Chimera marker file (.cmm) of the C-alpha trace (Angstrom):
<marker_set name="trace">
<marker id="1" x="88.616" y="-39.660" z="-71.783" r="1" g="1" b="0" radius="0.5"/>
<marker id="2" x="88.371" y="-38.394" z="-67.883" r="1" g="1" b="0" radius="0.5"/>
<marker id="3" x="89.247" y="-35.211" z="-68.415" r="1" g="1" b="0" radius="0.5"/>
<marker id="4" x="86.919" y="-34.560" z="-70.735" r="1" g="1" b="0" radius="0.5"/>
<marker id="5" x="83.452" y="-34.999" z="-68.137" r="1" g="1" b="0" radius="0.5"/>
<marker id="6" x="84.835" y="-32.029" z="-66.187" r="1" g="1" b="0" radius="0.5"/>
<marker id="7" x="86.585" y="-29.819" z="-68.100" r="1" g="1" b="0" radius="0.5"/>
<marker id="8" x="86.005" y="-25.924" z="-68.255" r="1" g="1" b="0" radius="0.5"/>
<marker id="9" x="88.829" y="-23.643" z="-70.329" r="1" g="1" b="0" radius="0.5"/>
<marker id="10" x="88.343" y="-19.954" z="-70.643" r="1" g="1" b="0" radius="0.5"/>
<marker id="11" x="90.602" y="-16.695" z="-71.591" r="1" g="1" b="0" radius="0.5"/>
<marker id="12" x="88.980" y="-13.427" z="-69.677" r="1" g="1" b="0" radius="0.5"/>
<marker id="13" x="89.953" y="-10.593" z="-67.510" r="1" g="1" b="0" radius="0.5"/>
<marker id="14" x="90.453" y="-10.544" z="-63.808" r="1" g="1" b="0" radius="0.5"/>
<marker id="15" x="87.844" y="-8.131" z="-62.009" r="1" g="1" b="0" radius="0.5"/>
<marker id="16" x="89.337" y="-7.573" z="-58.282" r="1" g="1" b="0" radius="0.5"/>
<marker id="17" x="92.537" y="-8.960" z="-56.985" r="1" g="1" b="0" radius="0.5"/>
<marker id="18" x="92.958" y="-12.260" z="-56.062" r="1" g="1" b="0" radius="0.5"/>
<marker id="19" x="91.864" y="-13.355" z="-51.709" r="1" g="1" b="0" radius="0.5"/>
<marker id="20" x="94.532" y="-15.468" z="-50.230" r="1" g="1" b="0" radius="0.5"/>
<marker id="21" x="94.333" y="-17.427" z="-47.134" r="1" g="1" b="0" radius="0.5"/>
<marker id="22" x="96.360" y="-19.698" z="-45.676" r="1" g="1" b="0" radius="0.5"/>
<marker id="23" x="95.955" y="-23.112" z="-43.634" r="1" g="1" b="0" radius="0.5"/>
<marker id="24" x="99.096" y="-24.066" z="-41.949" r="1" g="1" b="0" radius="0.5"/>
<marker id="25" x="102.576" y="-24.063" z="-42.843" r="1" g="1" b="0" radius="0.5"/>
<marker id="26" x="102.113" y="-24.724" z="-47.452" r="1" g="1" b="0" radius="0.5"/>
<marker id="27" x="98.144" y="-25.035" z="-47.845" r="1" g="1" b="0" radius="0.5"/>
<marker id="28" x="97.198" y="-21.604" z="-49.662" r="1" g="1" b="0" radius="0.5"/>
<marker id="29" x="93.676" y="-20.728" z="-51.194" r="1" g="1" b="0" radius="0.5"/>
<marker id="30" x="93.378" y="-17.542" z="-53.277" r="1" g="1" b="0" radius="0.5"/>
<marker id="31" x="89.969" y="-16.560" z="-55.267" r="1" g="1" b="0" radius="0.5"/>
<marker id="32" x="89.206" y="-13.961" z="-58.108" r="1" g="1" b="0" radius="0.5"/>
<marker id="33" x="86.100" y="-13.054" z="-60.679" r="1" g="1" b="0" radius="0.5"/>
<marker id="34" x="87.232" y="-14.079" z="-64.250" r="1" g="1" b="0" radius="0.5"/>
<marker id="35" x="85.106" y="-11.187" z="-66.914" r="1" g="1" b="0" radius="0.5"/>
<marker id="36" x="84.324" y="-13.532" z="-69.806" r="1" g="1" b="0" radius="0.5"/>
<marker id="37" x="83.567" y="-10.778" z="-73.175" r="1" g="1" b="0" radius="0.5"/>
<marker id="38" x="82.078" y="-12.633" z="-75.972" r="1" g="1" b="0" radius="0.5"/>
<marker id="39" x="80.957" y="-10.654" z="-79.402" r="1" g="1" b="0" radius="0.5"/>
<marker id="40" x="78.328" y="-10.803" z="-81.621" r="1" g="1" b="0" radius="0.5"/>
<marker id="41" x="75.974" y="-8.522" z="-83.723" r="1" g="1" b="0" radius="0.5"/>
<marker id="42" x="72.305" y="-8.553" z="-83.322" r="1" g="1" b="0" radius="0.5"/>
<marker id="43" x="69.446" y="-7.800" z="-85.931" r="1" g="1" b="0" radius="0.5"/>
<marker id="44" x="69.853" y="-5.207" z="-86.581" r="1" g="1" b="0" radius="0.5"/>
<marker id="45" x="73.754" y="-6.119" z="-87.588" r="1" g="1" b="0" radius="0.5"/>
<marker id="46" x="75.550" y="-4.012" z="-84.286" r="1" g="1" b="0" radius="0.5"/>
<marker id="47" x="78.403" y="-5.323" z="-82.270" r="1" g="1" b="0" radius="0.5"/>
<marker id="48" x="77.295" y="-6.167" z="-78.589" r="1" g="1" b="0" radius="0.5"/>
<marker id="49" x="80.234" y="-7.720" z="-75.650" r="1" g="1" b="0" radius="0.5"/>
<marker id="50" x="77.934" y="-10.413" z="-73.262" r="1" g="1" b="0" radius="0.5"/>
<marker id="51" x="80.074" y="-10.789" z="-69.859" r="1" g="1" b="0" radius="0.5"/>
<marker id="52" x="79.439" y="-13.216" z="-68.083" r="1" g="1" b="0" radius="0.5"/>
<marker id="53" x="81.538" y="-13.857" z="-64.371" r="1" g="1" b="0" radius="0.5"/>
<marker id="54" x="83.066" y="-16.772" z="-63.224" r="1" g="1" b="0" radius="0.5"/>
<marker id="55" x="84.772" y="-17.032" z="-59.898" r="1" g="1" b="0" radius="0.5"/>
<marker id="56" x="87.431" y="-18.942" z="-59.305" r="1" g="1" b="0" radius="0.5"/>
<marker id="57" x="89.793" y="-21.318" z="-56.853" r="1" g="1" b="0" radius="0.5"/>
<marker id="58" x="93.732" y="-22.147" z="-56.808" r="1" g="1" b="0" radius="0.5"/>
<marker id="59" x="94.409" y="-24.065" z="-54.669" r="1" g="1" b="0" radius="0.5"/>
<marker id="60" x="98.352" y="-24.895" z="-53.310" r="1" g="1" b="0" radius="0.5"/>
<marker id="61" x="101.108" y="-23.495" z="-56.165" r="1" g="1" b="0" radius="0.5"/>
<marker id="62" x="97.985" y="-21.555" z="-58.248" r="1" g="1" b="0" radius="0.5"/>
<marker id="63" x="97.965" y="-19.912" z="-54.948" r="1" g="1" b="0" radius="0.5"/>
<marker id="64" x="100.882" y="-18.357" z="-54.347" r="1" g="1" b="0" radius="0.5"/>
<marker id="65" x="101.067" y="-17.283" z="-58.390" r="1" g="1" b="0" radius="0.5"/>
<marker id="66" x="97.888" y="-15.335" z="-58.086" r="1" g="1" b="0" radius="0.5"/>
<marker id="67" x="99.255" y="-13.742" z="-55.050" r="1" g="1" b="0" radius="0.5"/>
<marker id="68" x="102.640" y="-12.929" z="-56.791" r="1" g="1" b="0" radius="0.5"/>
<marker id="69" x="101.289" y="-12.107" z="-60.128" r="1" g="1" b="0" radius="0.5"/>
<marker id="70" x="97.564" y="-11.238" z="-60.297" r="1" g="1" b="0" radius="0.5"/>
<marker id="71" x="96.510" y="-7.951" z="-60.090" r="1" g="1" b="0" radius="0.5"/>
<marker id="72" x="92.755" y="-6.574" z="-60.760" r="1" g="1" b="0" radius="0.5"/>
<marker id="73" x="92.690" y="-6.512" z="-64.717" r="1" g="1" b="0" radius="0.5"/>
<marker id="74" x="95.309" y="-9.241" z="-65.322" r="1" g="1" b="0" radius="0.5"/>
<marker id="75" x="94.171" y="-11.179" z="-68.252" r="1" g="1" b="0" radius="0.5"/>
<marker id="76" x="94.612" y="-15.428" z="-67.960" r="1" g="1" b="0" radius="0.5"/>
<marker id="77" x="93.910" y="-18.020" z="-69.944" r="1" g="1" b="0" radius="0.5"/>
<marker id="78" x="92.588" y="-20.986" z="-67.498" r="1" g="1" b="0" radius="0.5"/>
<marker id="79" x="91.518" y="-24.940" z="-67.734" r="1" g="1" b="0" radius="0.5"/>
<marker id="80" x="90.141" y="-26.275" z="-64.633" r="1" g="1" b="0" radius="0.5"/>
<marker id="81" x="86.423" y="-28.512" z="-63.888" r="1" g="1" b="0" radius="0.5"/>
<marker id="82" x="83.274" y="-26.858" z="-61.901" r="1" g="1" b="0" radius="0.5"/>
<marker id="83" x="82.011" y="-27.417" z="-58.421" r="1" g="1" b="0" radius="0.5"/>
<marker id="84" x="78.782" y="-26.678" z="-57.199" r="1" g="1" b="0" radius="0.5"/>
<marker id="85" x="78.317" y="-26.850" z="-53.312" r="1" g="1" b="0" radius="0.5"/>
<marker id="86" x="76.185" y="-25.188" z="-50.907" r="1" g="1" b="0" radius="0.5"/>
<marker id="87" x="76.391" y="-23.353" z="-47.373" r="1" g="1" b="0" radius="0.5"/>
<marker id="88" x="74.623" y="-21.551" z="-44.851" r="1" g="1" b="0" radius="0.5"/>
<marker id="89" x="74.507" y="-17.618" z="-44.790" r="1" g="1" b="0" radius="0.5"/>
<marker id="90" x="74.556" y="-15.969" z="-41.184" r="1" g="1" b="0" radius="0.5"/>
<marker id="91" x="70.458" y="-15.521" z="-41.530" r="1" g="1" b="0" radius="0.5"/>
<marker id="92" x="70.726" y="-19.865" z="-42.058" r="1" g="1" b="0" radius="0.5"/>
<marker id="93" x="69.162" y="-19.453" z="-45.470" r="1" g="1" b="0" radius="0.5"/>
<marker id="94" x="70.729" y="-21.943" z="-47.362" r="1" g="1" b="0" radius="0.5"/>
<marker id="95" x="73.618" y="-20.792" z="-50.219" r="1" g="1" b="0" radius="0.5"/>
<marker id="96" x="74.216" y="-22.160" z="-54.156" r="1" g="1" b="0" radius="0.5"/>
<marker id="97" x="77.644" y="-21.389" z="-55.951" r="1" g="1" b="0" radius="0.5"/>
<marker id="98" x="79.523" y="-23.048" z="-58.779" r="1" g="1" b="0" radius="0.5"/>
<marker id="99" x="83.416" y="-21.753" z="-58.887" r="1" g="1" b="0" radius="0.5"/>
<marker id="100" x="85.648" y="-23.565" z="-61.559" r="1" g="1" b="0" radius="0.5"/>
<marker id="101" x="88.712" y="-24.834" z="-59.190" r="1" g="1" b="0" radius="0.5"/>
<marker id="102" x="91.914" y="-24.555" z="-61.379" r="1" g="1" b="0" radius="0.5"/>
<marker id="103" x="94.074" y="-26.600" z="-62.776" r="1" g="1" b="0" radius="0.5"/>
<marker id="104" x="95.854" y="-25.018" z="-65.076" r="1" g="1" b="0" radius="0.5"/>
<marker id="105" x="96.482" y="-21.023" z="-64.993" r="1" g="1" b="0" radius="0.5"/>
<marker id="106" x="98.686" y="-18.638" z="-68.418" r="1" g="1" b="0" radius="0.5"/>
<marker id="107" x="99.240" y="-14.761" z="-67.987" r="1" g="1" b="0" radius="0.5"/>
<marker id="108" x="99.478" y="-12.496" z="-70.500" r="1" g="1" b="0" radius="0.5"/>
<marker id="109" x="101.295" y="-9.449" z="-71.085" r="1" g="1" b="0" radius="0.5"/>
<marker id="110" x="99.653" y="-6.680" z="-72.762" r="1" g="1" b="0" radius="0.5"/>
<marker id="111" x="101.230" y="-5.024" z="-75.471" r="1" g="1" b="0" radius="0.5"/>
<marker id="112" x="101.805" y="-0.574" z="-74.711" r="1" g="1" b="0" radius="0.5"/>
<marker id="113" x="102.926" y="0.815" z="-77.499" r="1" g="1" b="0" radius="0.5"/>
<marker id="114" x="105.042" y="4.123" z="-76.519" r="1" g="1" b="0" radius="0.5"/>
<marker id="115" x="104.903" y="7.336" z="-78.366" r="1" g="1" b="0" radius="0.5"/>
<marker id="116" x="107.471" y="9.791" z="-78.355" r="1" g="1" b="0" radius="0.5"/>
<link id1="1" id2="2" r="1" g="1" b="0" radius="0.2"/>
<link id1="2" id2="3" r="1" g="1" b="0" radius="0.2"/>
<link id1="3" id2="4" r="1" g="1" b="0" radius="0.2"/>
<link id1="4" id2="5" r="1" g="1" b="0" radius="0.2"/>
<link id1="5" id2="6" r="1" g="1" b="0" radius="0.2"/>
<link id1="6" id2="7" r="1" g="1" b="0" radius="0.2"/>
<link id1="7" id2="8" r="1" g="1" b="0" radius="0.2"/>
<link id1="8" id2="9" r="1" g="1" b="0" radius="0.2"/>
<link id1="9" id2="10" r="1" g="1" b="0" radius="0.2"/>
<link id1="10" id2="11" r="1" g="1" b="0" radius="0.2"/>
<link id1="11" id2="12" r="1" g="1" b="0" radius="0.2"/>
<link id1="12" id2="13" r="1" g="1" b="0" radius="0.2"/>
<link id1="13" id2="14" r="1" g="1" b="0" radius="0.2"/>
<link id1="14" id2="15" r="1" g="1" b="0" radius="0.2"/>
<link id1="15" id2="16" r="1" g="1" b="0" radius="0.2"/>
<link id1="16" id2="17" r="1" g="1" b="0" radius="0.2"/>
<link id1="17" id2="18" r="1" g="1" b="0" radius="0.2"/>
<link id1="18" id2="19" r="1" g="1" b="0" radius="0.2"/>
<link id1="19" id2="20" r="1" g="1" b="0" radius="0.2"/>
<link id1="20" id2="21" r="1" g="1" b="0" radius="0.2"/>
<link id1="21" id2="22" r="1" g="1" b="0" radius="0.2"/>
<link id1="22" id2="23" r="1" g="1" b="0" radius="0.2"/>
<link id1="23" id2="24" r="1" g="1" b="0" radius="0.2"/>
<link id1="24" id2="25" r="1" g="1" b="0" radius="0.2"/>
<link id1="25" id2="26" r="1" g="1" b="0" radius="0.2"/>
<link id1="26" id2="27" r="1" g="1" b="0" radius="0.2"/>
<link id1="27" id2="28" r="1" g="1" b="0" radius="0.2"/>
<link id1="28" id2="29" r="1" g="1" b="0" radius="0.2"/>
<link id1="29" id2="30" r="1" g="1" b="0" radius="0.2"/>
<link id1="30" id2="31" r="1" g="1" b="0" radius="0.2"/>
<link id1="31" id2="32" r="1" g="1" b="0" radius="0.2"/>
<link id1="32" id2="33" r="1" g="1" b="0" radius="0.2"/>
<link id1="33" id2="34" r="1" g="1" b="0" radius="0.2"/>
<link id1="34" id2="35" r="1" g="1" b="0" radius="0.2"/>
<link id1="35" id2="36" r="1" g="1" b="0" radius="0.2"/>
<link id1="36" id2="37" r="1" g="1" b="0" radius="0.2"/>
<link id1="37" id2="38" r="1" g="1" b="0" radius="0.2"/>
<link id1="38" id2="39" r="1" g="1" b="0" radius="0.2"/>
<link id1="39" id2="40" r="1" g="1" b="0" radius="0.2"/>
<link id1="40" id2="41" r="1" g="1" b="0" radius="0.2"/>
<link id1="41" id2="42" r="1" g="1" b="0" radius="0.2"/>
<link id1="42" id2="43" r="1" g="1" b="0" radius="0.2"/>
<link id1="43" id2="44" r="1" g="1" b="0" radius="0.2"/>
<link id1="44" id2="45" r="1" g="1" b="0" radius="0.2"/>
<link id1="45" id2="46" r="1" g="1" b="0" radius="0.2"/>
<link id1="46" id2="47" r="1" g="1" b="0" radius="0.2"/>
<link id1="47" id2="48" r="1" g="1" b="0" radius="0.2"/>
<link id1="48" id2="49" r="1" g="1" b="0" radius="0.2"/>
<link id1="49" id2="50" r="1" g="1" b="0" radius="0.2"/>
<link id1="50" id2="51" r="1" g="1" b="0" radius="0.2"/>
<link id1="51" id2="52" r="1" g="1" b="0" radius="0.2"/>
<link id1="52" id2="53" r="1" g="1" b="0" radius="0.2"/>
<link id1="53" id2="54" r="1" g="1" b="0" radius="0.2"/>
<link id1="54" id2="55" r="1" g="1" b="0" radius="0.2"/>
<link id1="55" id2="56" r="1" g="1" b="0" radius="0.2"/>
<link id1="56" id2="57" r="1" g="1" b="0" radius="0.2"/>
<link id1="57" id2="58" r="1" g="1" b="0" radius="0.2"/>
<link id1="58" id2="59" r="1" g="1" b="0" radius="0.2"/>
<link id1="59" id2="60" r="1" g="1" b="0" radius="0.2"/>
<link id1="60" id2="61" r="1" g="1" b="0" radius="0.2"/>
<link id1="61" id2="62" r="1" g="1" b="0" radius="0.2"/>
<link id1="62" id2="63" r="1" g="1" b="0" radius="0.2"/>
<link id1="63" id2="64" r="1" g="1" b="0" radius="0.2"/>
<link id1="64" id2="65" r="1" g="1" b="0" radius="0.2"/>
<link id1="65" id2="66" r="1" g="1" b="0" radius="0.2"/>
<link id1="66" id2="67" r="1" g="1" b="0" radius="0.2"/>
<link id1="67" id2="68" r="1" g="1" b="0" radius="0.2"/>
<link id1="68" id2="69" r="1" g="1" b="0" radius="0.2"/>
<link id1="69" id2="70" r="1" g="1" b="0" radius="0.2"/>
<link id1="70" id2="71" r="1" g="1" b="0" radius="0.2"/>
<link id1="71" id2="72" r="1" g="1" b="0" radius="0.2"/>
<link id1="72" id2="73" r="1" g="1" b="0" radius="0.2"/>
<link id1="73" id2="74" r="1" g="1" b="0" radius="0.2"/>
<link id1="74" id2="75" r="1" g="1" b="0" radius="0.2"/>
<link id1="75" id2="76" r="1" g="1" b="0" radius="0.2"/>
<link id1="76" id2="77" r="1" g="1" b="0" radius="0.2"/>
<link id1="77" id2="78" r="1" g="1" b="0" radius="0.2"/>
<link id1="78" id2="79" r="1" g="1" b="0" radius="0.2"/>
<link id1="79" id2="80" r="1" g="1" b="0" radius="0.2"/>
<link id1="80" id2="81" r="1" g="1" b="0" radius="0.2"/>
<link id1="81" id2="82" r="1" g="1" b="0" radius="0.2"/>
<link id1="82" id2="83" r="1" g="1" b="0" radius="0.2"/>
<link id1="83" id2="84" r="1" g="1" b="0" radius="0.2"/>
<link id1="84" id2="85" r="1" g="1" b="0" radius="0.2"/>
<link id1="85" id2="86" r="1" g="1" b="0" radius="0.2"/>
<link id1="86" id2="87" r="1" g="1" b="0" radius="0.2"/>
<link id1="87" id2="88" r="1" g="1" b="0" radius="0.2"/>
<link id1="88" id2="89" r="1" g="1" b="0" radius="0.2"/>
<link id1="89" id2="90" r="1" g="1" b="0" radius="0.2"/>
<link id1="90" id2="91" r="1" g="1" b="0" radius="0.2"/>
<link id1="91" id2="92" r="1" g="1" b="0" radius="0.2"/>
<link id1="92" id2="93" r="1" g="1" b="0" radius="0.2"/>
<link id1="93" id2="94" r="1" g="1" b="0" radius="0.2"/>
<link id1="94" id2="95" r="1" g="1" b="0" radius="0.2"/>
<link id1="95" id2="96" r="1" g="1" b="0" radius="0.2"/>
<link id1="96" id2="97" r="1" g="1" b="0" radius="0.2"/>
<link id1="97" id2="98" r="1" g="1" b="0" radius="0.2"/>
<link id1="98" id2="99" r="1" g="1" b="0" radius="0.2"/>
<link id1="99" id2="100" r="1" g="1" b="0" radius="0.2"/>
<link id1="100" id2="101" r="1" g="1" b="0" radius="0.2"/>
<link id1="101" id2="102" r="1" g="1" b="0" radius="0.2"/>
<link id1="102" id2="103" r="1" g="1" b="0" radius="0.2"/>
<link id1="103" id2="104" r="1" g="1" b="0" radius="0.2"/>
<link id1="104" id2="105" r="1" g="1" b="0" radius="0.2"/>
<link id1="105" id2="106" r="1" g="1" b="0" radius="0.2"/>
<link id1="106" id2="107" r="1" g="1" b="0" radius="0.2"/>
<link id1="107" id2="108" r="1" g="1" b="0" radius="0.2"/>
<link id1="108" id2="109" r="1" g="1" b="0" radius="0.2"/>
<link id1="109" id2="110" r="1" g="1" b="0" radius="0.2"/>
<link id1="110" id2="111" r="1" g="1" b="0" radius="0.2"/>
<link id1="111" id2="112" r="1" g="1" b="0" radius="0.2"/>
<link id1="112" id2="113" r="1" g="1" b="0" radius="0.2"/>
<link id1="113" id2="114" r="1" g="1" b="0" radius="0.2"/>
<link id1="114" id2="115" r="1" g="1" b="0" radius="0.2"/>
<link id1="115" id2="116" r="1" g="1" b="0" radius="0.2"/>
</marker_set>
């Protein structure tokens, strides 16, 4: 039941190539954004798409996987937990960030059609 307290699952497309940092010999961190699209009909019956952007943080083996296998536009499904943090920017202002620390990630291969 503890995993239900802070669990996020999303499927979407990466908005950029992962930014990877290495710390020491075996510690890696990757950051990447994901766009999650939701389609719905408005009151006039027109289909609309709402896109929500989320910041993903991948550590260790997930960061290595991201560096080797993920690129802008990759379709992924992730499971992770929400983290809220704050930091001081260069002007001394406090900034607040919500991120998803990824525990599991899966990629989807896009189907391509051949034209003759």
